N, C-alpha and C positions, 0 to 999 in steps of 0.2 A: 924187860917186858912189862907192858902196861896192864893194869888190872881191869878186867872186863866190867867190874862193878862201877869203876870210875866213869867208863863210857856210858853206862846206863844212867848215871846221874846227870849227864849233860842235857838231855831233853827236859828233864825236870827243872834244871836251873834256868834254861831258856824260857820255859813256861812261867816260872816265877818272875823272871825279868819282865816278861810281857804283861803280867798282871800288875806289876809295879808301874809300868808305863801307862797302862790303862787307867790306873788310879790317878796318875798325874795329868793325863789328857783324856778326860771322860768323853763319851760320845756326845754329839751335838744335842740330842734330845735331853740328856741328863743335865747339860749345862743350862738349857732353856728353862727346864723345870726348876732347877735349883735357884735361878735368879728370881722367878716370880712366886715360888712356893712360900706361903706364909705372909706375902705382902698384900698391899691394897692398891688397886688401880682406880684412880679417880677419873670419872667422865665429867668434863666441864660442858654442861648443856647450855647453849647460848639462847635458850628459849625459856618461857615461863612454865611452871608446873601446871598440869591439868589439860593442856591442849593436845592437838594431834602431834605436834613436834615432840612433846614430852613422851607421848605413848610410843613413838618411834624409837626413842632412846631406851625406854623401859623394855621394849621388845628385843633390843640388842643385848642388854646387860647380862642376862643369864647365859647367853651363848658366848659372850666374851669370857665369862668365868669358865665355861665348859671347855673352850678351845684354846685359851691362852695356856701354854704349858705350865704346870704347877697349880693351876686352878686358883688364882688369887681371888681375894674378896674384891668385888666391884661396887663402887658407890657412885652416886650421881650428885654433883654440885651444880646448882642453878646459878647462872650469871646472865640474866636477861638485860637488854638495854641497847638502844640504838640500832634495832634491826639486826642484832648479832655482833655489832662493832665492839661493844664492851668486852664480851667474852673472847672474841678473836684477838683484840689488843692484848688482853691478859695472857692468853696462850702464847702469843708471839714474844712478848717482852718479859713476862714474870714467871712462867712455868719452867721448872727445872727440866732440861731435856734428857731425862733419864729413862724414858719409856714407861713411867708409872703414872703419867697424866696424859689423857687423850682428850682432844676436843671433839665433842659431839655437836657439830656446828650446824647452824642454819645455812642453807645454800645461798642466802642473801649475801653472805660475807664475800663471795667471789665477785659478784657484780659490783658491790660497794667498793671492793678493793681495786678492781680494774678501772672504775670511774674515779678513783682517788677522792671519794666523797669526804666531806667534812667529818672529822672525828676518826678517820681511819689512820692508824699509825703502823699497820702491818703491811708486809709485802706479800701479796697473794701468791706470787710465784715461788716464795721460799718456804711456805708450809710444806710438810710431807703428807701426802694424801694416801690414806689407807683403803678407801673405798666408800661406798654408800649403799644402804639397804634398798633404796628406791630412787628412781630418776623419772618416773612418769608422774606428772604433777599438774593436773588440770585445775584451772580456776574458773569460777562462774560468778556472775553478778545477778542479784535478785532484789526485789522490792516487796514491801508489805502488800498483801492482797487488798487491804482496805483502800489503798490508793487507786485500785482498779486500773492499773497500768498493764493490761494484759496483752498488749502488742507494742511493737516498736514505735509506731506512730504516736500512740498515747504517751509512751515513755519520753520521746523526744519533745513532745509539746508541753510537758510539765516543767516549769521553771523552778530552779532552786532546790533540786533534790539533795537531801542531806545524806552523804555517803560516809560511813564510819571507817575508822582505821585505828591500828594500834599506836603508831607513831609515824612521824614524817620519815620516809625512806624505808619503812617496813614493807615486806613483800605485798601484803594485802592492800596497803595504802597505794603503792605504785600500780598494782593490778586495777584497783578502783579507778585511778586516774586514766589508765590506758583504756578501760572500757568507756569511761565518760567521753574521752576524746574520739575514739573510733565510732561510738554510737551517736555522736553529735548531741550529747545532752545539753540542755539549755541552762547556763549559769549554775552548774552544780556546786555544792558546798562540801568541802572535805573536813570532817570533824574527827580529831584524833584524841588519844588519851585513854582508850579502852583496852582492857585485856580481852582476849577473844570471847570468853563466856559472858563478859559484861556487855559486849556488843550485841550478843543474842538478846539479852534482856532489854537493851536500849531499843532494839527493833520492836520487840513485843510491846514495850511501854510507849512506843511512838515518839521516842526521842530522836530516832534515826529513821530514814526512809529506805535505805539500801545499804548493801555492803558487797564487796567482792571477797570471796572465800575459796579455799581449796575445796573441791567437790567432795573429797573424802571426809572432810571435817563436817560440813553441813549435813551430809547424808548419814554420818555416824551419830551426831549429836541430836539432830532434829529431822529424822526421816519424814515426819508428817508434813514438814514444810513443802516437800515435793509431792508426797503421796496424797495429801488432802488439800493441796493447793493453798496452803496458808501463806505462801510466798509465790510471787510470779518470777520465774526464772527466764532470763532474757538472752544470754549468750554465754559461750564457753571459750576459753583460751586453752588449746590443746598443747601439752608438752609431753612427749615430742609431737610435732604437728602430724596429723593423720592417724594418730592413735586415739580411738574413740572410747569414751566412757560408756559402758554398757547401758546405763540408765539415763544418759543425757544425749543420746544420738540425735534427738529432735532439735537441739539448740543450734543456732547458727554459730559458726566459728568466727572469731574476731577478725581474722584476716580477710574474710569476705567483705568487710567494710573498708578495707584499705583502698585508697585512691591512687597511690603512686608507688613506684618501686622503692622510694625512700621510706615510705611508711611500712612497707613489707620488711625492709631491712631492720627497722626499729623492732618489729615483732620478732624477727629472726634472732637478733642479739639478746632480747629479753628472754626468749625461749632457751637460748644457750645458757644464760645465767641460771635459769630455773632447772635446767637439765642436769645440774650437778647433784640434785637431790639434797640429802642431808649428810654432807661429807664428814668423815672421821679423819681428824688431822693430828699431826704431831708438830711440836715447835721445831724450828731450824736448829741444827746441831745435835739432834738425837742420834746416838751412835748407830752405825749401820747394822750391827748385830741385833739390836733391839728392834730396829725398823723391820728387819727380815722376819723376826719372830712374829711381830704383830701383823705384818702383811700375810704371813702364812696362816695365822689364826683367822684373819678376815676371810681368806679364801675357804677355809674349812667351814666357817659359819654359813657362807652362801651355798655350800654344797651339802650342808646338813639337811637330811630329809625332813626333820622336825621343824626347821626354821620357817618355811613359808606358811604353814598352818598356824604356828604360834603368832607370827607377825600379823596374819590376817585376823586372827581372833582378837588381838589386842588393839590393832589400829583400824580394823574394818576396811582394809585395803590390801591389794596384792603387793607382795614384795617384787621389786624390779631392780635387783642389785647390779652395781658395777664394781668390779674388783679394782685393786690398786693400779694395775696397768691401764685398764680402760678409763678410769677416772682421771689419771694423770694425762692421758691423751686428750680428753675433753678439755681439761684446763689449758693445756699447751696450745690447742687449736682454737681457743675461744676468740671470736671476732673482736677486734680492737680498733675499729674505724673511728677516728677522732670525731668526725661530724656526727655520726650516729650516737656515740657515747655522750656528746654534748646534749643531744635531744633527750636522751634517757635521763640525764641529770635534771632536765626540766621537769620530767614526769616524777622524779624522785624527790624533788624539792617542794617548798611550801608556796612558791609563786603561782601565778596564773598558768593555765595550760597553754601549750604552744598554739599558735594560730594555724589553721589548716589552709 
């Protein structure tokens, strides 16, 4: 006859065994936290400190710390150069794919990669895209009020307008050349080598006559330029098309100056390039489990009720996020028409503007 006390011990033994297995195979949440806890996550920012791009990264950093399991320390490392090419090349070739280094990239890296511009050694289709905090990205062109170019006729009649830019191929440089082309400016000169705040000073000091800039940047740093008409604003490039900037609805949209379907296609491709916002990327080969952790963290950031107001406070613009699925879809469906890409290469380069 079996002892009843032995039968009573069986459930206890089973419970103990289950606890042992639970220790060997912890729940997913515990695994995630144990990997990142006490570690440092580095954001490679492909922009310079102090500008709007930098503020977008700084708006994300505390929420990455909050929502990555284990709450790792998050630091920003700046790697500006080549309109984002330097940082993107580094992330692609030199960053260890262990989930501890994330690219906080300029959206320019996508267009530069698709066009296979000089200096690009990464494959844009092999990056792992985690999402972007914004994809609405309007650009404007403006001139110093002292020039008295307060309408398009006067602007077009003025020869040799000096338009500033950071570097050949930089987003603002290309935007300036697109505006010059579509607005039919006469013999414009494109002058590069400025950081964004330096370009503001160059305008004030009359070293430059004009610049193309993100609307959010100029209205955050220099609101008086619009409010007190210290600059004349001439046109806007909407991204996405049809989404109006609440303070610039009076400006003509660049596509209204297009003469042909081909020119409209150029703008459509450029808008698609800009519509990726400021993508967060991982190098190829990052393990799937780390990718899933970081994708989940990004989704939580964009659903965090505190994120939109914090982003707005720091950047002076509304967040317009795309999650990993949405951003990957945008990249996959990016237009890649060879003829149009060749035209955009002309706008991105240092040579003369294409003939109309």
